[in-house]
Structures are given as structure tokens and as C-alpha cells.
C-alpha positions in Angstrom: 11.4 -11.8 8.5 7.6 -12.3 8.4 7.1 -8.9 10.1 9.3 -7.2 7.5 7.3 -8.8 4.7 4.1 -7.8 6.2 5.5 -4.2 6.5 6.4 -4.2 2.8 2.9 -5.4 1.8 1.3 -2.8 4.1 3.4 0.0 2.4 2.4 -1.1 -1.1 -1.3 -1.4 -0.3 -1.5 1.9 1.6 0.4 3.6 -1.2 -2.0 2.4 -4.0 -5.1 2.9 -2.0 -5.3 6.6 -2.7 -4.7 6.0 -6.4 -7.5 3.5 -6.6 -9.9 5.7 -4.6 -9.3 8.6 -6.9 -9.5 6.5 -10.0 -12.7 4.8 -8.9 -14.4 8.1 -8.1 -13.4 9.7 -11.4 -14.3 6.7 -13.5 -17.5 6.0 -11.7 -16.7 2.2 -11.4 -18.2 0.2 -8.6 -15.7 -2.6 -9.1 -12.8 -0.2 -8.7 -14.4 1.5 -5.7 -15.1 -1.9 -4.1 -11.5 -2.9 -4.7 -10.4 0.4 -3.1 -12.7 -0.3 -0.1 -11.2 -3.8 0.2 -7.7 -2.2 0.1 -8.7 0.2 2.9 -9.7 -2.8 5.0 -6.4 -4.5 3.9 -4.5 -1.5 5.4 -6.2 -2.0 8.7 -5.9 -5.8 8.5 -2.2 -5.7 7.6 -1.6 -3.3 10.5 -3.3 -5.7 12.8 -1.3 -8.6 11.4 2.0 -6.7 11.7 1.2 -5.7 15.3 0.3 -9.3 16.1 3.5 -10.6 14.6 5.6 -8.1 16.5 3.9 -9.0 19.8 4.4 -12.7 19.1 8.1 -12.1 18.5 8.4 -10.9 22.1 7.1 -14.1 23.5 10.5 -15.4 24.7 10.7 -12.4 27.1 7.0 -12.1 28.0 5.4 -13.2 31.2 2.3 -14.3 29.4 3.7 -16.3 26.6 0.6 -18.1 25.4 -1.4 -14.8 25.6 1.0 -13.1 23.3 0.9 -16.0 20.8 -2.9 -15.7 20.7 -2.6 -12.1 19.3 -1.8 -13.6 15.9 -5.0 -15.8 16.0 -7.1 -12.8 17.2 -5.8 -10.7 14.3 -6.7 -13.4 11.9 -10.3 -13.6 13.3 -10.7 -9.8 13.0 -9.4 -10.0 9.4 -12.1 -12.6 8.6 -14.9 -10.6 10.2 -13.8 -7.5 8.3 -13.9 -9.4 5.0 -17.5 -10.5 5.7 -18.5 -6.9 6.1 -16.7 -5.9 2.9 -18.4 -8.7 0.9 -21.9 -7.7 2.2 -21.3 -4.0 1.4 -20.1 -4.8 -2.2 -23.2 -7.0 -2.8 -25.6 -4.4 -1.6 -24.1 -1.7 -3.7 -23.9 -4.0 -6.7 -27.7 -4.7 -6.5 -28.4 -1.0 -6.5 -26.2 -0.4 -9.5 -28.0 -3.2 -11.4 -31.2 -1.3 -10.9 -29.7 2.1 -11.8 -26.6 1.8 -14.0 -24.0 4.5 -13.7 -21.9 6.0 -16.6 -18.3 4.7 -16.4 -15.0 5.9 -18.0 -13.8 2.5 -19.1 -10.3 3.7 -20.2 -9.4 5.2 -16.9 -11.2 2.3 -15.1 -9.0 -0.2 -17.0 -5.7 1.6 -16.5 -6.2 1.9 -12.7 -7.5 -1.7 -12.4 -4.5 -3.0 -14.3 -2.1 -1.1 -12.1 -3.9 -2.4 -9.0 -3.5 -6.0 -10.3 0.2 -5.5 -10.6 0.5 -4.1 -7.1 -1.5 -7.0 -5.6 0.4 -9.7 -7.5 3.7 -8.2 -6.1 2.2 -8.3 -2.6 1.2 -11.9 -3.0 4.7 -12.8 -4.2 6.1 -11.2 -1.0 3.9 -13.2 1.3 4.0 -16.4 -0.7 5.4 -19.4 1.2 4.6 -18.0 4.6 0.8 -18.3 4.5 0.7 -22.1 4.8 2.2 -22.2 8.3 1.1 -18.9 9.9 -2.6 -18.2 10.4 -1.9 -14.5 10.9 -0.1 -14.2 7.6 -2.8 -16.3 6.0 -5.3 -13.7 7.0 -3.3 -11.0 5.2 -2.7 -13.3 2.3 -6.5 -13.9 1.8 -7.1 -10.1 1.9 -4.6 -9.6 -0.9 -6.0 -12.6 -2.8 -9.4 -10.9 -2.6 -7.8 -7.8 -4.0 -6.3 -9.8 -6.9 -9.7 -11.3 -7.7 -11.1 -7.8 -7.5 -8.5 -6.4 -9.9 -9.0 -9.2 -12.4 -12.8 -8.7 -12.3 -12.3 -4.9 -12.6 -10.0 -5.4 -15.7 -12.6 -7.7 -17.2 -15.5 -5.3 -16.6 -13.5 -2.4 -18.0 -12.8 -4.4 -21.3 -16.5 -5.4 -21.6 -17.7 -1.9 -21.0 -15.2 -0.4 -23.4 -16.0 -2.7 -26.3 -19.7 -3.4 -25.7 -21.0 -0.5 -23.6 -22.8 -3.0 -21.3 -22.8 -1.2 -17.9 -24.2 -4.1 -15.8 -20.9 -5.9 -16.3 -19.4 -3.7 -13.5 -21.9 -4.6 -10.7 -22.3 -8.2 -11.8 -18.5 -8.9 -11.5 -18.4 -7.0 -8.2 -21.1 -9.2 -6.8 -19.3 -12.4 -7.9 -16.1 -11.2 -6.3 -17.9 -10.5 -3.1 -19.0 -14.2 -2.9 -15.4 -15.4 -3.4 -14.3 -13.1 -0.6 -17.1 -14.3 1.7 -16.0 -18.0 1.2 -12.4 -17.2 2.1 -13.5 -15.2 5.1 -15.7 -18.0 6.5 -12.8 -20.5 6.3 -10.5 -18.1 8.1 -13.1 -17.3 10.8 -13.8 -21.0 11.3 -10.1 -22.0 11.7 -9.2 -19.1 14.0 -12.3 -19.6 16.0 -11.5 -23.3 16.6 -8.1 -22.2 18.0 -9.5 -19.5 20.2 -12.0 -22.1 21.6 -9.1 -24.5 22.4 -10.6 -27.3 20.3 -8.7 -30.4 19.5 -6.9 -30.0 16.2 -8.5 -32.0 13.4 -5.3 -34.0 12.7 -4.9 -35.1 16.3 -6.6 -38.0 18.1 -6.7 -37.8 21.8 -7.2 -41.5 22.1 -4.0 -42.1 20.0 -2.1 -39.7 22.3 -3.3 -41.6 25.4 -2.3 -44.9 23.8 1.1 -43.6 23.0 1.7 -42.4 26.6 0.7 -45.9 27.8 3.3 -47.6 25.7 6.0 -46.7 28.2 6.6 -49.6 30.6 6.7 -47.3 33.6 3.2 -46.0 33.0 0.2 -47.6 34.7 -2.5 -45.4 33.2 -3.2 -42.0 31.8 -6.1 -39.5 32.4 -7.1 -35.9 31.8 -5.4 -35.6 28.5 -5.9 -32.3 26.8 -4.8 -31.2 23.3 -5.1 -27.7 21.8 -3.5 -25.3 19.3 -1.9 -22.3 20.9 -1.3 -20.6 17.6 -0.6 -21.8 14.0 2.3 -24.2 14.1 2.3 -24.8 17.8 0.1 -27.6 19.2 0.2 -28.2 23.0 -0.8 -31.1 25.2 -1.1 -31.8 28.9 -1.8 -35.1 30.8 -1.8 -36.8 34.1 0.2 -40.0 34.1 0.0 -42.6 36.9 3.3 -44.4 37.7 4.1 -47.0 40.4 6.3 -44.6 42.3 8.1 -41.3 41.8 11.6 -42.6 42.5 12.7 -42.3 38.9 10.4 -39.4 37.9 13.1 -37.3 36.1 13.9 -40.1 33.7 10.2 -40.9 33.2 9.3 -37.3 32.5 12.2 -37.1 30.1 11.0 -40.1 28.1 7.4 -39.0 28.1 8.4 -35.5 26.9 10.5 -36.9 24.2 7.7 -39.2 23.1 5.2 -36.4 22.8 7.7 -34.1 21.1 8.3 -36.8 18.5 4.5 -36.9 18.0 4.6 -33.2 16.9 3.7 -31.4 20.1 5.6 -28.1 20.6 4.6 -27.7 24.2 4.2 -30.6 26.6 3.0 -30.6 30.2 2.9 -33.9 32.1 2.0 -34.4 35.8 3.2 -37.7 37.4 1.0 -39.3 40.0 1.2 -42.4 42.1 -1.7 -44.7 42.7 -2.9 -48.3 42.7 -3.5 -49.8 39.3 -7.3 -50.1 38.6 -9.7 -51.1 35.9 -13.0 -49.8 34.6 -14.4 -46.5 33.3 -14.0 -44.7 36.6 -10.2 -44.9 36.6 -9.7 -41.7 34.8 -11.7 -39.8 37.5 -9.9 -41.3 40.5 -8.1 -38.8 42.8 -4.4 -39.2 43.3 -3.2 -37.3 46.3 0.5 -38.1 45.6 1.0 -35.7 42.6 4.4 -35.4 41.0 6.2 -32.6 39.1 5.0 -31.0 36.0 7.3 -31.2 33.0 7.3 -28.7 30.1 9.1 -29.3 26.8 9.0 -26.6 24.3 
């Protein structure tokens, strides 16, 4: 379903890109050309997002499941980096236009900008509701949101130029839009970068996870707990759990897996070990030669 929606938005964006490029060239508007440039990056970004979503859909039959899931996050990172480049290019061109204003056909400028706003709002509606839970879709959503802001700014600039003749309105609004795009891009890069670096999700406390594992009566102690985000909506964890013996390890693993699943972890890997109970800071580093079986709960 998500892949289909991304395909619809890609078709809408690619179809209107040519119209906006021609309209921006004929009208002489920087805001319109900038929005067309942003649409061109949207076509590439939406293509990446669609490819990432298709690859991720194959994860159930893939040998490298986590690697395929990371395609979505990688596509989101590329989207953010492209947005930064677009914002910088718009700002540089806007500065040049402030120093040397260009004549603009405000009527043609306004017609094309209004049509672009309608197309972008339709695209946002198609993706709405999916961008909160999927980082890949969020990257595409932010691209389209940048286009909406660009279209609003372009319409505003067209109205100002038509009724006042003040040409600097075009580069000024273009520069302001580039700052908004830059802020959105930075948030996307920061979030996708944290996932690619396997950082602990901000809403998870490793100490709380350890404490929850230790609440089971069969558990002596816990060490080497790791928590990371595989992709948006899928948080994984792994841990070594020391128990008195491995006689009842299937039941212990089942209870530990259920406990972690109820805590919100989508993939759980737990290794049971036997060892003497100990105290002190060095317990977590102690070696346990009698390792048990790893359990995965997805």
C-alpha cells in the first residue's frame, strides 16, 4: 500500500515538473525555477523511496533481512542530503537576484505556481497518515512539504509583483523557503543518521530494560544489553542472561521473549548462560563458558 502511494506521488511530481520548468523559464521567476528544481530532486528522492520500500517488502524472503530494512533508512538519509543541496543552491541564486533583479511575467508565474500548489497538496494528501511511522515515507513527505511551501511562496511573490511591481519579492521569498527546507532536512538527516549508527532510541532506557529482565525469578543477572533501531517502527534488543541452570531454558526464553515483546521490541535475541551469582561492577564482564541458546522473537 505504501509503495503504491509513493508511486502515485512520483507520477504526479514527475508529470508537473516539466510544466513548472517551462513556466519558470518563460516567466523568469526564481521562486518557480527553485520549486521546479526541488521537484526534480523530489523525482529522484521519490524514486529512491519507492525502491527502498519495494526492497523492504522482500525482507520475509531475503537472506539479509536487516540489511534490506536499512534501505529505507539509507533512502531517507539521501533525501535529507539532497534537500540541503537544494536549499543552498536556492539561497545562492536568490542573493544574486537581489543584486540584479530580473523582469518577471507575474501572470504566468502566478498561474503555474497555483497549479503547482494544487498538485503538491494532492501529493501530501496521498502520503498523509503514513509519514509518522515510516522514516522513508517521511523523507518523501518532507520533500513534498518543501514543495508546498515553495508553491505558497511563489503564489505570494506573484501577487506582490503583479500589484506592486516589487521584483525583490521573488528572491526574498525563495531565500526564506530555502531556510525552511534546510531545517526539515537537518531533522531528517539527524534521525536517519542515529538509526544507521545503531544508537539507542531516545525513548528507550537500557537500564530499564536490564531491570525488567531481572524481574524474572529465574534470572540471576543480566549483561551486554544492546538496543537499537533497525528501521522506523522496528526496535531490536539483545542480551546475555545468567540463570542457575539450563534445564528449563525453553520456558525461560519464552518468558523473557514475551516480556521484551510487551515492552515494544519487535526483534529480541537473548542468550542464556550459567554461572555463579556474583556482586560488584565486574559481574557484567565475567566470562560464562556454558552458553545457552539464542532466542529470536519477531
